[in-house]
C-alpha positions as a printed Julia matrix, in Angstrom:
85×3 Matrix{Float64}:
 112.41  102.15  140.95
 113.18  104.2   137.86
 111.16  103.94  134.67
 112.34  101.94  131.7
 113.29  103.73  128.51
 110.1   102.37  126.92
 107.98  103.92  129.68
 109.8   107.21  129.39
 109.49  107.33  125.6
 105.77  106.53  125.9
 105.43  109.81  127.81
 107.16  111.69  124.96
 105.68  110.46  121.66
 107.43  113.14  119.59
 110.83  112.06  120.87
 109.93  108.42  120.4
 109.12  109.1   116.74
 112.48  110.8   116.21
 114.35  107.96  117.9
 112.55  105.57  115.57
 113.63  107.76  112.64
 117.24  107.5   113.77
 116.91  103.73  114.02
 115.41  103.65  110.53
 118.45  105.53  109.26
 120.82  103.14  111.04
 119.03  100.13  109.56
 118.56  101.61  106.09
 120.03  100.58  102.75
 121.41  104.07  102.1
 124.6   103.62  100.13
 126.45  106.88  100.73
 127.86  107.85  104.1
 127.23  111.5   103.28
 123.49  110.84  102.86
 123.35  109.0   106.18
 125.21  111.87  107.85
 122.87  114.53  106.45
 119.75  112.63  107.51
 121.19  111.89  110.94
 122.17  115.51  111.58
 118.72  116.75  110.56
 117.04  114.22  112.8
 119.27  115.08  115.75
 118.46  118.78  115.26
 114.76  117.97  115.45
 115.35  115.94  118.62
 117.22  118.87  120.14
 114.4   121.28  119.33
 111.83  118.92  120.8
 113.85  118.41  123.97
 114.23  122.16  124.44
 110.51  122.73  123.85
 109.45  120.03  126.3
 111.95  121.2   128.89
 110.72  124.81  128.59
 107.1   123.72  128.95
 107.94  121.68  132.06
 109.83  124.6   133.6
 106.95  127.0   132.91
 104.47  124.57  134.45
 106.64  124.06  137.54
 106.97  127.83  138.05
 103.25  128.35  137.51
 102.4   125.61  140.0
 104.87  127.0   142.54
 103.43  130.51  142.18
  99.88  129.21  142.66
 100.95  127.24  145.74
 102.72  130.25  147.18
 100.08  132.87  146.39
  96.9   130.87  146.7
  93.77  131.13  144.58
  94.22  134.77  143.54
  96.48  133.61  140.66
  93.99  131.2   139.17
  92.56  133.74  136.7
  88.84  133.55  137.26
  87.0   135.6   134.66
  87.65  138.82  132.75
  89.38  141.86  134.1
  87.08  144.82  134.55
  89.02  147.53  132.79
  87.52  151.02  132.5
  89.24  151.53  129.15
């Protein structure tokens, strides 16, 4: 069974906050359409940046996990390198 939108947003608090900001704009008493548009566009840009950041972090983690699984414990980074320089 797939997760509800509430469950999914709970896993992404930054996105949840931006969605709430968009809802605040939609429910606001702003009088000018231009002001609503400007605020909405800015909020959507923030959402886009957050989505890209979270996606990139997930991809990096997946690749790191896959490399560790494939190459074993030698990729776990235990301690300092002993460099002669």
